[in-house]
C-alpha positions in Angstrom: 0.9 -18.3 9.6 0.9 -15.8 12.5 4.5 -15.1 13.8 5.4 -15.9 17.4 6.1 -12.2 18.1 4.7 -9.1 16.4 7.4 -6.5 15.7 7.9 -4.2 18.7 7.5 -1.3 16.3 3.7 -1.8 16.0 2.6 -2.9 19.5 -0.7 -0.9 19.5 -1.6 -2.3 16.1 -0.8 -5.9 16.9 -4.4 -7.1 17.5 -5.8 -5.5 14.4 -2.9 -6.8 12.3 -3.7 -10.3 13.5 -7.4 -9.7 12.7 -6.5 -8.5 9.2 -4.2 -11.5 8.7 -7.1 -13.8 9.6 -9.3 -12.1 7.0 -6.6 -12.6 4.3 -6.0 -16.3 4.9 -9.7 -17.1 5.2 -12.1 -14.9 3.2 -9.2 -13.5 1.1 -8.3 -16.9 -0.1 -11.8 -18.2 -0.4 -12.8 -15.3 -2.6 -9.8 -15.5 -4.8 -8.4 -12.2 -3.7 -5.2 -13.9 -2.4 -3.7 -17.1 -3.7 -3.6 -20.2 -1.4 0.1 -20.4 -1.8 0.5 -17.1 0.0 -1.0 -18.3 3.3 2.2 -19.5 4.8 4.0 -16.3 3.9 1.3 -13.8 4.6 3.2 -12.0 7.4 6.8 -11.7 6.1 6.0 -11.3 2.4 2.8 -9.3 2.6 1.8 -7.6 5.9 5.3 -6.7 7.3 6.6 -5.9 3.9 3.9 -3.3 3.5 3.9 -2.1 7.1 7.5 -0.7 6.9 6.6 1.6 4.1 5.1 3.8 6.8 8.7 5.1 7.5 8.3 7.2 4.4 5.0 8.8 5.1 4.7 12.1 7.1 2.4 12.5 10.0 -1.3 13.2 9.4 -0.9 12.7 5.6 -3.6 11.8 3.2 -2.9 8.6 1.3 -4.4 7.1 -1.8 -3.5 3.4 -2.4 -3.9 2.5 -6.1 -5.0 -1.0 -7.1 -5.4 -1.8 -3.4 -6.6 -5.4 -4.0 -6.5 -7.1 -0.7 -5.5 -3.9 1.1 -1.8 -4.1 0.5 -0.3 -1.7 1.4 -3.1 0.7 2.0 -5.1 -1.1 4.7 -1.9 -2.2 6.5 -0.8 1.5 6.6 -4.2 2.5 7.9 -4.0 -0.1 10.7 -0.6 0.9 12.0 -0.9 4.7 11.4 -4.2 6.0 12.9 -3.0 9.5 12.0 -3.4 8.8 8.3 -6.5 9.4 6.1 -6.5 6.6 3.6 -8.4 6.0 0.3 -8.3 2.6 -1.3 -8.8 2.7 -5.0 -9.8 -0.6 -6.6 -11.7 -1.3 -9.8 -13.1 -4.8 -9.0 -16.3 -5.0 -7.1 -15.6 -8.2 -5.2 -12.3 -6.7 -3.9 -14.1 -3.5 -2.9 -16.7 -5.6 -1.0 -13.9 -7.4 0.8 -12.1 -4.2 1.7 -15.3 -2.6 3.0 -16.1 -5.7 5.2 -12.6 -5.7 6.6 -12.7 -2.0 7.4 -16.0 -2.3 9.2 -14.8 -5.3 11.2 -11.6 -3.7 12.3 -13.4 -0.5 13.4 -10.4 1.7 12.5 -10.2 5.0 14.3 -9.0 6.9 11.3 -10.9 7.7 8.1 -10.6 4.9 5.5 -12.7 4.8 2.4 -13.0 2.5 -0.5 -13.3 4.0 -4.0 -14.4 1.6 -6.8 -12.8 2.5 -10.1 -9.6 3.1 -11.9 -7.0 5.6 -10.8 -7.3 7.5 -14.0 -11.0 8.1 -13.3 -10.7 9.2 -9.6 -12.3 12.5 -9.0 -11.6 13.0 -5.3 -9.1 15.5 -3.8 -5.4 15.0 -4.4 -3.3 13.2 -1.8 0.0 13.9 0.0 1.1 10.3 -0.8 0.1 7.8 -3.4 1.1 4.2 -2.9 1.0 1.1 -5.1 2.2 -2.5 -4.9 2.7 -4.8 -7.9 0.1 -2.8 -9.8 1.9 -2.1 -13.1 5.3 -1.2 -14.6 6.5 2.2 -13.2 5.9 4.2 -16.4 2.3 3.0 -16.6 1.8 3.5 -12.8 3.0 7.1 -13.1 0.7 7.9 -16.0 -2.2 6.7 -13.9 -1.2 8.5 -10.7 0.3 11.8 -11.7 -2.9 13.7 -11.2 -3.6 12.1 -7.8 -0.7 13.6 -5.9 -0.4 17.2 -4.6 2.5 19.4 -5.6 5.5 18.4 -3.5 3.7 15.2 -2.7 5.2 11.8 -3.2 4.4 8.6 -5.1 5.7 5.4 -3.4 5.8 2.4 -5.7 6.8 -0.8 -4.1 9.2 -2.7 -6.4 11.7 -5.4 -6.4 15.0 -5.9 -8.2 13.6 -4.3 -11.3 13.4 -0.8 -9.7 16.4 0.7 -11.4 15.4 -0.6 -14.8 11.8 0.7 -14.4 13.0 4.1 -13.5 15.1 4.3 -16.6 12.2 3.1 -18.7 9.9 5.7 -17.1 12.2 8.7 -17.9 9.7 10.7 -19.9 7.2 10.4 -17.1 9.7 11.8 -14.6 10.0 15.3 -16.0 9.6 17.8 -13.1 10.0 15.0 -10.6 12.8 13.4 -8.7 13.1 9.6 -8.4 15.1 7.5 -5.9 15.2 3.9 -4.8 14.8 3.6 -1.0 15.0 0.5 1.1 13.0 0.4 4.4 12.4 -1.9 7.3 15.9 -2.4 8.7 15.7 -4.7 11.7 12.1 -5.6 10.9 12.0 -7.3 7.5 14.5 -9.4 5.6 15.0 -8.7 2.7 14.3 -5.0 3.1 11.3 -3.5 1.3 12.3 -1.7 -1.9 10.4 1.4 -2.8 10.7 3.8 -5.7 10.0 7.2 -4.3 8.9 9.9 -6.7 8.6 13.5 -5.5 6.8 16.2 -7.5 8.7 19.4 -7.9 
């Protein structure tokens, strides 16, 4: 359900975040893009959890969100950060149609595009930042996204308590990169959002 007060950190995005939230709990659930059990926790668990990842993204960056699904975190980031250029990569047609309809309805000022297909097949330009949430184990996610990020760019994989274990298991995919566990959203979300940040050398 919609919270009583939107975080003061995103006042200019409040109306569009509410609009997006309505899309998620109506069409998102009706089309099977989001489970009905998620309706009551759509804000804390999903929208705000994704929104705080923006703390790690530099100004005017290009972002590719892999396995975007319902637009988490890519579309949330596009809403609260109009300076970003965002590409949503999603292989399933029905999810792509949902994302396109939401983007058109929100009339976002920044450039947001939907790319149907798998990350491994993406032929567009490399991004400053690649994001992903609950897409795959880290080692597999890195194998999919390594060619999507620019030199010195970063991969932001949203993870939970398994973050340290997944970094250890992905060791061979981290050659030439640095990996760290970062928690963001202090004062906005509880628990904090856990992100594995990988930076290419």
